[in-house]
N, C-alpha and C positions, 0 to 999 in steps of 0.2 A: 795666606789666607786671607780672604775680604771679612768686612764685619758683618757678621750672621745675626745682631739688634737689628732690630724693628722697634718702627716710632710708633710709638701709641695714638691711636685716635682719640681724638675728644669725647670724651666718657667712658673710655676703657678701662682707667683705673680705678675708678670707683666698683665697678662691676666685678673685676678682681681680687679687687680689695675683699668682699662683699663673700666671692665663692671661696678664696683664701680662706676665710672664716668661719665659710661654713665646712669646711672640712677640716679643720681645727679650731673647738671655740674657744682658745684662751691665745692668745699672744701679741707679744711686744712689735714694734717697730721692724724694728732686724730681723726679726723672725719674717713678720711677714714680708721682708725688701727678699730673704733668702729663700722663701716658700717658694713665691711667684720664678722668680729665678730657676730653680728649679724644676717646676713643673713647666715649663717652658725651654726646657737644655738651655739657659744663658742665652738664650735670645732676647728678653724682655728683662731689660736694667732698669729697675725703678731709682729713680735721685730722692735722697732723703727731703729735697726740697718741694720734690711733688709731692711725696708720702702723705706727711703732715701733713698739710694746709688741706686734703683729704680726708684722712681722720679724722681733722676737727667737723668737714663739712656733714659729714657722714653720721656724725655723734649730734650736731647740730637738727639733722632731718629727723632723729630721732630712730635709726639702722642700725646702730652701734653704739656700744654704754664702755666706760672705762673703768679702771680700779689703778689705783700706784700696787705695786710689787718687789718684790728682786727680783732679780735676774740669777740665771744659772752662775752669775761671777759674781754673785752678792750685792751688784748694783742695782738703783731706786730704777725703775720701768715703767713707765705705761699700760697694762696691759686692757687687749681690746675684746671685745665679745658681741654678738651680732645677736637682734634686736627681732620678735619675731615679726616690729614690722621689718626689719632688713629683711629676714627670709622670705617676705613673702614680697619687694622689691628685688628681690635675687632673682627669684621665679619670672617674675616681669619683665625685665633686664632679659633673661637666659634666652625669651619662648625672642624679643626682640633683634637677639642677636643672633639665633638662627636663621629669622629672615631677613635679616639685610646676608647671613652668609649665602642664604637661596638664590637671595638676589644679582648679587655680586658672580655668584659660578655660573648661571647666567647673563648675565651682560657678557659675563668674562670668556662664554663658553666652556668651561671647565667640568660643566658638570652635564 
């Protein structure tokens, strides 16, 4: 069987993280990776080396906050939450993605 994974476009990871945290308000990094993989039917596999710098960028932009806590395995983990600014940004990015999908469908004559 072929590889069904999809290479992400620049900026895609941010919206995936924001949407994941909108659905589950307090997650640590591994949970975010797992939820994105599950939601995409394993088509999107996020590498830790991409996730953690993205989480840091989103935190610096004020779209996420974080706090340390204990994971299910009783290990120290950093948990992330979406801020009000992050929710507004997610809504903006959703509109842009819907527009892009429509444009791509027209260009590719899918719709």
